[in-house]
N, C-alpha and C positions, 0 to 999 in steps of 0.2 A: 395168388397173389398172401405170403403171411402176416398177419395181421402187424398192426405201427406196434414199435413197446413200446407200454405204458409209461416205462421205467428206462434209466439209460442205466450202460455194466454198470457204470464207476457209481450213482447211486446205488446201488441190490448188495458189491461188495458193500460198500460207504456203509450200508440196514447193518451187514449179517454180521460186520468189525466192527460196530455200537454194542449191540445185542450180547457179542461174544466180553467183551468190557463189563457189561454189562451183572450179566448170566452163568459164561461160559458155555464151550463149548460142543458142549450136550446138547441147551438151549437152540442149537441155532438151528432148528425145523422150518424148514417152508409155510407152515401157516404160520409159523410164528416172525416169519421174515415179510407175511402177510398186513400180519398184525400191523407194525415196526411201521407198513409204509404205508395204512390203512387202506389196506388194497386184501383182494384173495389171491394166494401161492399162484392163481394165472399168470396173469402178466410177466413172475424172476422170468417164468419158463417159454415166454417170445424172446428173450435175451442167454436165460444158456441151457444145454438141451438138460442136466437134472441141476441134482441138490450137494453131488460128488465135486460138477463142476466152480458150481456156486462156494463152494467149502474149499475148494483149491484155490479160487482166488483171491477169498479171505485171507488165508495162507499166507498168498505171495504177498497179502498186503500189512498182516502185522508182520514178514519180514524184512519191507520195506519202512515199515516203524520204523524196528529194530532195529534195522540200518543205519540210517540217521540220528540214533542215538550213539553207535560207534561211531560216523563221521566227524561229531561234536565232540568225542572222545579225544578221537587222533587228530584233534586240531590245539589238544590243549598244551602248555607247555616240554609237559610229562606225557604225553602221546601212552603208554600203555597202564599209566596211572587212570586217566582220563575214561578210560577204555572201562576197566575196574568198574569207576569209580558210575560212568551210566550204565554198566549190566546194570549195574544194583535200583541204577532209580529208574533205570527199566523196570524194574522189576515191581519196584515202588509204585511208579505212577500208572501203570498200566498191564494188573497183577493180574490176572485173567491171562492176556496177552503172554503175557511171561509163561505162567503154566501151562499152553497149549506150545510155545518154541519150544524151553526146556526139561519141562517135570512129564512131562505127556511119555507115555514107553515109548519105547521103538523093538522093531519087529524083528530083525537082528543086534545083541549085544555086541558095540564097537567096543574095542579096547579103546587103553590112555590114549595114547595117538593115536587114534584114529576118529576119534569122539569133535574134536576140533574141526579141526575140515570142514567133517559132519555138520556141527549146524552152525557157524560161521562164515560168513560165503569170505569174511573181510580175513579172514582169516591169515592168510599169508602177510598180508600189510599189516598187520598189531606187532609178528612174527622181525618183521624186517625191523619194523618201531623202534621195538624191544635188542636187536643188534644194533642198529640207528643213538636210541637214547644210553648206554649202558656199558656198550662195547664189548661185543661179549661175542661167540662165534655159534653157529643155528641152535645144536646142538645146548648150547646152552641157554640161548632162548627159548631154545622147547622148553629146555627140562624147567625154568624159570615159570613161563606160561601155564605151563600142567598144574605146577602145583598152583598160581595164581587162581586161574581158573577153576578147580578144585576149593577155596580158601570162601572166594567171588561167589560165587553158586551158592557155597552154603550160604552164605550172609543174606545174600537176593535170594533165596527157597523161605528163610526161614521172614523176609521183607513179605514176600507176593506170598505165602498163608494166613497173615497173621500174627505171624504166631513172636514174632520180638518186631519193638523198632529201636531205630537207632538216626539220631542221629547226624546231619553233614558234617562234620568235625569228626564224631566217632568215624563212622564208616570212612573220612580219610584220616585216621591218625590207625586204625586197626590195617587198610591197606596199604600202606606207606610199611610201619612198621615186617611189618609179617614180611611185604615186597623186601624190606633194606639187609633184610636178616637172611630167607636167603637168596641174595646176589651177593651178601658177603661169603657166603661157605659156596657159593657157585667162582666169586673170583679166586678164593684160598685152594681151588680145585684144579681150578685151572693155570694156576702160579703154581700147584708143585707140579705137574704134572712138564 
């Protein structure tokens, strides 16, 4: 009969998430997890097979947390702006998790058209919100999304690495100004076609 688990899967994942939030992904070891749980590392492996399994579960938990931010953005009056603002807010409030999810070197480098569907499970939903809110075609919505993601990722990266601080008002103004400028150009191109 296998030993009774001292901690639940959820408790271990939450502990792993908290270690990464505080000290970064590299700090997530079985020893650190055991210390955080005021135990040895052994009880962790009555629930998980190995540390890789713990790490994967923690990454999924981080993605779930990020998705909560995206959903909050999608519920705003202007969903696309809301998502961009929430992306930046996630980088401020959860800087180490942001770095893990969006600033980690990839094994294969996707091109611009492939990166957003790869890193964001809400890609299609966000794309539809752009089309609905701004009344533009799919290709124009993708173009706007790509440009704004590059811009918001820059701001978010500055925030996540503590290189620069912005107020909520500054973020809102910057995102709006860039979005409206690109949108104006896109609509001019659509009208000329």
